[in-house]
Biotite code that builds the C-alpha atoms (Angstrom):
import biotite.structure as struc

atoms = struc.array([
    struc.Atom([-0.224, -0.063, -0.229], chain_id="A", res_id=1, res_name="MET", atom_name="CA", element="C"),
    struc.Atom([2.713, 2.601, 0.629], chain_id="A", res_id=2, res_name="LYS", atom_name="CA", element="C"),
    struc.Atom([4.555, 1.769, -2.433], chain_id="A", res_id=3, res_name="ASN", atom_name="CA", element="C"),
    struc.Atom([0.765, 2.650, -4.295], chain_id="A", res_id=4, res_name="PHE", atom_name="CA", element="C"),
    struc.Atom([0.936, 5.321, -2.597], chain_id="A", res_id=5, res_name="LEU", atom_name="CA", element="C"),
    struc.Atom([4.317, 6.591, -3.403], chain_id="A", res_id=6, res_name="LEU", atom_name="CA", element="C"),
    struc.Atom([3.790, 6.082, -6.629], chain_id="A", res_id=7, res_name="THR", atom_name="CA", element="C"),
    struc.Atom([0.605, 7.870, -7.325], chain_id="A", res_id=8, res_name="TRP", atom_name="CA", element="C"),
    struc.Atom([2.155, 11.130, -5.437], chain_id="A", res_id=9, res_name="LEU", atom_name="CA", element="C"),
    struc.Atom([5.056, 10.363, -7.387], chain_id="A", res_id=10, res_name="GLY", atom_name="CA", element="C"),
    struc.Atom([3.303, 10.476, -10.445], chain_id="A", res_id=11, res_name="ALA", atom_name="CA", element="C"),
    struc.Atom([1.246, 13.510, -9.581], chain_id="A", res_id=12, res_name="ALA", atom_name="CA", element="C"),
    struc.Atom([4.598, 15.452, -8.895], chain_id="A", res_id=13, res_name="ILE", atom_name="CA", element="C"),
    struc.Atom([5.837, 14.532, -12.348], chain_id="A", res_id=14, res_name="ALA", atom_name="CA", element="C"),
    struc.Atom([2.757, 15.764, -13.836], chain_id="A", res_id=15, res_name="LEU", atom_name="CA", element="C"),
    struc.Atom([2.985, 19.095, -12.050], chain_id="A", res_id=16, res_name="LEU", atom_name="CA", element="C"),
    struc.Atom([6.640, 19.580, -12.866], chain_id="A", res_id=17, res_name="ILE", atom_name="CA", element="C"),
    struc.Atom([5.359, 18.242, -16.682], chain_id="A", res_id=18, res_name="THR", atom_name="CA", element="C"),
    struc.Atom([3.014, 21.323, -16.952], chain_id="A", res_id=19, res_name="ALA", atom_name="CA", element="C"),
    struc.Atom([5.178, 23.574, -15.449], chain_id="A", res_id=20, res_name="TYR", atom_name="CA", element="C"),
    struc.Atom([7.873, 23.113, -18.161], chain_id="A", res_id=21, res_name="ILE", atom_name="CA", element="C"),
    struc.Atom([5.367, 22.998, -20.971], chain_id="A", res_id=22, res_name="LEU", atom_name="CA", element="C"),
    struc.Atom([3.799, 25.907, -19.809], chain_id="A", res_id=23, res_name="GLN", atom_name="CA", element="C"),
    struc.Atom([7.057, 28.267, -20.542], chain_id="A", res_id=24, res_name="SER", atom_name="CA", element="C"),
    struc.Atom([6.135, 27.155, -24.033], chain_id="A", res_id=25, res_name="PHE", atom_name="CA", element="C"),
    struc.Atom([2.823, 28.188, -24.156], chain_id="A", res_id=26, res_name="ASN", atom_name="CA", element="C"),
    struc.Atom([1.431, 24.780, -25.939], chain_id="A", res_id=27, res_name="ILE", atom_name="CA", element="C"),
    struc.Atom([-2.013, 23.976, -24.125], chain_id="A", res_id=28, res_name="GLY", atom_name="CA", element="C"),
    struc.Atom([-0.969, 21.317, -20.916], chain_id="A", res_id=29, res_name="PHE", atom_name="CA", element="C"),
    struc.Atom([-2.460, 22.714, -18.243], chain_id="A", res_id=30, res_name="ARG", atom_name="CA", element="C"),
    struc.Atom([-2.670, 21.303, -14.694], chain_id="A", res_id=31, res_name="VAL", atom_name="CA", element="C"),
    struc.Atom([-4.299, 23.759, -12.268], chain_id="A", res_id=32, res_name="ASP", atom_name="CA", element="C"),
    struc.Atom([-3.165, 22.622, -9.025], chain_id="A", res_id=33, res_name="ASN", atom_name="CA", element="C"),
    struc.Atom([-2.119, 19.619, -6.666], chain_id="A", res_id=34, res_name="PHE", atom_name="CA", element="C"),
    struc.Atom([-5.549, 18.068, -6.406], chain_id="A", res_id=35, res_name="GLY", atom_name="CA", element="C"),
    struc.Atom([-5.811, 18.084, -9.799], chain_id="A", res_id=36, res_name="THR", atom_name="CA", element="C"),
    struc.Atom([-2.759, 16.405, -10.559], chain_id="A", res_id=37, res_name="ALA", atom_name="CA", element="C"),
    struc.Atom([-3.529, 13.799, -7.858], chain_id="A", res_id=38, res_name="LEU", atom_name="CA", element="C"),
    struc.Atom([-7.137, 13.114, -9.974], chain_id="A", res_id=39, res_name="VAL", atom_name="CA", element="C"),
    struc.Atom([-5.193, 13.481, -13.038], chain_id="A", res_id=40, res_name="ALA", atom_name="CA", element="C"),
    struc.Atom([-2.893, 10.864, -11.906], chain_id="A", res_id=41, res_name="ALA", atom_name="CA", element="C"),
    struc.Atom([-4.904, 8.267, -10.805], chain_id="A", res_id=42, res_name="ALA", atom_name="CA", element="C"),
    struc.Atom([-7.413, 8.646, -14.545], chain_id="A", res_id=43, res_name="VAL", atom_name="CA", element="C"),
    struc.Atom([-3.680, 8.458, -16.323], chain_id="A", res_id=44, res_name="ILE", atom_name="CA", element="C"),
    struc.Atom([-3.122, 5.075, -14.166], chain_id="A", res_id=45, res_name="GLY", atom_name="CA", element="C"),
    struc.Atom([-6.462, 3.882, -15.244], chain_id="A", res_id=46, res_name="ILE", atom_name="CA", element="C"),
    struc.Atom([-6.228, 4.891, -19.167], chain_id="A", res_id=47, res_name="VAL", atom_name="CA", element="C"),
    struc.Atom([-2.257, 3.322, -19.084], chain_id="A", res_id=48, res_name="ASN", atom_name="CA", element="C"),
    struc.Atom([-3.830, 0.156, -17.600], chain_id="A", res_id=49, res_name="ALA", atom_name="CA", element="C"),
    struc.Atom([-6.866, -0.471, -19.388], chain_id="A", res_id=50, res_name="ILE", atom_name="CA", element="C"),
    struc.Atom([-6.832, 1.193, -22.765], chain_id="A", res_id=51, res_name="ILE", atom_name="CA", element="C"),
    struc.Atom([-3.207, 1.794, -23.767], chain_id="A", res_id=52, res_name="ARG", atom_name="CA", element="C"),
    struc.Atom([-2.147, -2.092, -24.323], chain_id="A", res_id=53, res_name="PRO", atom_name="CA", element="C"),
    struc.Atom([-5.258, -2.494, -26.734], chain_id="A", res_id=54, res_name="VAL", atom_name="CA", element="C"),
    struc.Atom([-4.217, 0.265, -28.461], chain_id="A", res_id=55, res_name="LEU", atom_name="CA", element="C"),
    struc.Atom([-0.435, -1.039, -28.713], chain_id="A", res_id=56, res_name="LYS", atom_name="CA", element="C"),
    struc.Atom([-1.752, -4.634, -29.915], chain_id="A", res_id=57, res_name="ILE", atom_name="CA", element="C"),
    struc.Atom([-4.299, -2.761, -32.290], chain_id="A", res_id=58, res_name="LEU", atom_name="CA", element="C"),
    struc.Atom([-1.355, -0.350, -33.734], chain_id="A", res_id=59, res_name="ALA", atom_name="CA", element="C"),
    struc.Atom([1.361, -3.266, -33.426], chain_id="A", res_id=60, res_name="PHE", atom_name="CA", element="C"),
    struc.Atom([2.074, -2.707, -37.721], chain_id="A", res_id=61, res_name="PRO", atom_name="CA", element="C"),
    struc.Atom([2.565, 0.735, -37.652], chain_id="A", res_id=62, res_name="ILE", atom_name="CA", element="C"),
    struc.Atom([4.577, 0.635, -34.867], chain_id="A", res_id=63, res_name="THR", atom_name="CA", element="C"),
    struc.Atom([6.752, -2.227, -36.154], chain_id="A", res_id=64, res_name="LEU", atom_name="CA", element="C"),
    struc.Atom([6.993, -0.507, -39.433], chain_id="A", res_id=65, res_name="LEU", atom_name="CA", element="C"),
    struc.Atom([8.216, 2.861, -37.410], chain_id="A", res_id=66, res_name="THR", atom_name="CA", element="C"),
    struc.Atom([10.495, 1.067, -35.585], chain_id="A", res_id=67, res_name="PHE", atom_name="CA", element="C"),
    struc.Atom([8.787, 1.717, -32.099], chain_id="A", res_id=68, res_name="GLY", atom_name="CA", element="C"),
    struc.Atom([8.718, 5.458, -32.739], chain_id="A", res_id=69, res_name="LEU", atom_name="CA", element="C"),
    struc.Atom([4.454, 5.221, -32.989], chain_id="A", res_id=70, res_name="PHE", atom_name="CA", element="C"),
    struc.Atom([4.657, 4.385, -29.446], chain_id="A", res_id=71, res_name="THR", atom_name="CA", element="C"),
    struc.Atom([5.197, 8.314, -28.597], chain_id="A", res_id=72, res_name="PHE", atom_name="CA", element="C"),
    struc.Atom([1.762, 8.739, -30.719], chain_id="A", res_id=73, res_name="VAL", atom_name="CA", element="C"),
    struc.Atom([0.071, 5.945, -28.401], chain_id="A", res_id=74, res_name="ILE", atom_name="CA", element="C"),
    struc.Atom([1.653, 7.531, -25.334], chain_id="A", res_id=75, res_name="ASN", atom_name="CA", element="C"),
    struc.Atom([0.448, 11.035, -26.404], chain_id="A", res_id=76, res_name="GLY", atom_name="CA", element="C"),
    struc.Atom([-3.290, 9.750, -27.522], chain_id="A", res_id=77, res_name="PHE", atom_name="CA", element="C"),
    struc.Atom([-3.602, 8.327, -23.667], chain_id="A", res_id=78, res_name="ALA", atom_name="CA", element="C"),
    struc.Atom([-2.274, 11.206, -22.443], chain_id="A", res_id=79, res_name="LEU", atom_name="CA", element="C"),
    struc.Atom([-5.124, 12.794, -24.114], chain_id="A", res_id=80, res_name="TRP", atom_name="CA", element="C"),
    struc.Atom([-7.731, 10.727, -23.405], chain_id="A", res_id=81, res_name="LEU", atom_name="CA", element="C"),
    struc.Atom([-6.973, 11.141, -19.801], chain_id="A", res_id=82, res_name="ALA", atom_name="CA", element="C"),
    struc.Atom([-7.153, 14.786, -19.624], chain_id="A", res_id=83, res_name="SER", atom_name="CA", element="C"),
    struc.Atom([-10.280, 14.558, -21.671], chain_id="A", res_id=84, res_name="TYR", atom_name="CA", element="C"),
    struc.Atom([-11.840, 12.083, -19.357], chain_id="A", res_id=85, res_name="LEU", atom_name="CA", element="C"),
    struc.Atom([-11.170, 14.764, -16.657], chain_id="A", res_id=86, res_name="THR", atom_name="CA", element="C"),
    struc.Atom([-12.041, 18.512, -17.930], chain_id="A", res_id=87, res_name="PRO", atom_name="CA", element="C"),
    struc.Atom([-13.703, 19.974, -15.301], chain_id="A", res_id=88, res_name="SER", atom_name="CA", element="C"),
    struc.Atom([-11.052, 18.857, -12.653], chain_id="A", res_id=89, res_name="TYR", atom_name="CA", element="C"),
    struc.Atom([-7.914, 21.517, -14.698], chain_id="A", res_id=90, res_name="GLY", atom_name="CA", element="C"),
    struc.Atom([-6.273, 19.529, -16.218], chain_id="A", res_id=91, res_name="PHE", atom_name="CA", element="C"),
    struc.Atom([-6.115, 20.454, -20.007], chain_id="A", res_id=92, res_name="VAL", atom_name="CA", element="C"),
    struc.Atom([-4.318, 19.162, -23.100], chain_id="A", res_id=93, res_name="ILE", atom_name="CA", element="C"),
    struc.Atom([-5.097, 21.170, -26.194], chain_id="A", res_id=94, res_name="GLU", atom_name="CA", element="C"),
    struc.Atom([-3.891, 19.468, -28.897], chain_id="A", res_id=95, res_name="GLY", atom_name="CA", element="C"),
    struc.Atom([-1.915, 16.949, -30.443], chain_id="A", res_id=96, res_name="PRO", atom_name="CA", element="C"),
    struc.Atom([1.491, 18.318, -30.024], chain_id="A", res_id=97, res_name="ILE", atom_name="CA", element="C"),
    struc.Atom([0.757, 19.594, -26.413], chain_id="A", res_id=98, res_name="ALA", atom_name="CA", element="C"),
    struc.Atom([-0.075, 15.703, -25.870], chain_id="A", res_id=99, res_name="ALA", atom_name="CA", element="C"),
    struc.Atom([3.375, 14.343, -27.479], chain_id="A", res_id=100, res_name="LEU", atom_name="CA", element="C"),
    struc.Atom([5.825, 16.683, -26.175], chain_id="A", res_id=101, res_name="LEU", atom_name="CA", element="C"),
    struc.Atom([3.758, 16.255, -22.719], chain_id="A", res_id=102, res_name="GLY", atom_name="CA", element="C"),
    struc.Atom([3.709, 12.300, -22.913], chain_id="A", res_id=103, res_name="SER", atom_name="CA", element="C"),
    struc.Atom([7.605, 12.664, -23.807], chain_id="A", res_id=104, res_name="ILE", atom_name="CA", element="C"),
    struc.Atom([8.471, 15.037, -20.654], chain_id="A", res_id=105, res_name="VAL", atom_name="CA", element="C"),
    struc.Atom([6.193, 13.243, -18.321], chain_id="A", res_id=106, res_name="LEU", atom_name="CA", element="C"),
    struc.Atom([7.806, 10.008, -18.968], chain_id="A", res_id=107, res_name="SER", atom_name="CA", element="C"),
    struc.Atom([11.263, 11.525, -18.563], chain_id="A", res_id=108, res_name="ILE", atom_name="CA", element="C"),
    struc.Atom([10.525, 13.216, -15.434], chain_id="A", res_id=109, res_name="ILE", atom_name="CA", element="C"),
    struc.Atom([8.365, 10.447, -13.900], chain_id="A", res_id=110, res_name="SER", atom_name="CA", element="C"),
    struc.Atom([11.353, 8.137, -14.098], chain_id="A", res_id=111, res_name="SER", atom_name="CA", element="C"),
    struc.Atom([13.285, 10.309, -12.655], chain_id="A", res_id=112, res_name="THR", atom_name="CA", element="C"),
    struc.Atom([11.231, 10.670, -9.417], chain_id="A", res_id=113, res_name="ILE", atom_name="CA", element="C"),
    struc.Atom([10.251, 6.687, -9.460], chain_id="A", res_id=114, res_name="ASN", atom_name="CA", element="C"),
    struc.Atom([14.204, 5.885, -9.448], chain_id="A", res_id=115, res_name="TYR", atom_name="CA", element="C"),
    struc.Atom([14.615, 8.330, -6.640], chain_id="A", res_id=116, res_name="PHE", atom_name="CA", element="C"),
    struc.Atom([11.358, 6.922, -4.705], chain_id="A", res_id=117, res_name="LEU", atom_name="CA", element="C"),
    struc.Atom([12.859, 3.545, -5.282], chain_id="A", res_id=118, res_name="ARG", atom_name="CA", element="C"),
    struc.Atom([16.335, 4.693, -3.471], chain_id="A", res_id=119, res_name="ALA", atom_name="CA", element="C"),
    struc.Atom([14.551, 5.741, -0.631], chain_id="A", res_id=120, res_name="VAL", atom_name="CA", element="C"),
    struc.Atom([12.821, 2.632, 0.159], chain_id="A", res_id=121, res_name="GLU", atom_name="CA", element="C"),
])
């Protein structure tokens, strides 16, 4: 249970940091506050657990043709879908470029945060 809560907290913090970084580019990636980040992190986790595997299976041929680069598009779509499911909470992604860049930055930041969280355990 402690590991789950730390991972959820780390994902929320990574989402806030990603929004802060991408807001400087003004591309339409916004997270209003920490509560919004917690809700969005939970929805992103649900989308990644249920919908993303189905998308990866369906997109396998194009992923194979692009040598795996289409995975970035799948990740961006999953992030956009999570923002679409939580519009009233203040997690907004406006457009495919924001979703694509957001997914790349979010994966780098959340990987770094999870590395440090596992080192603390």
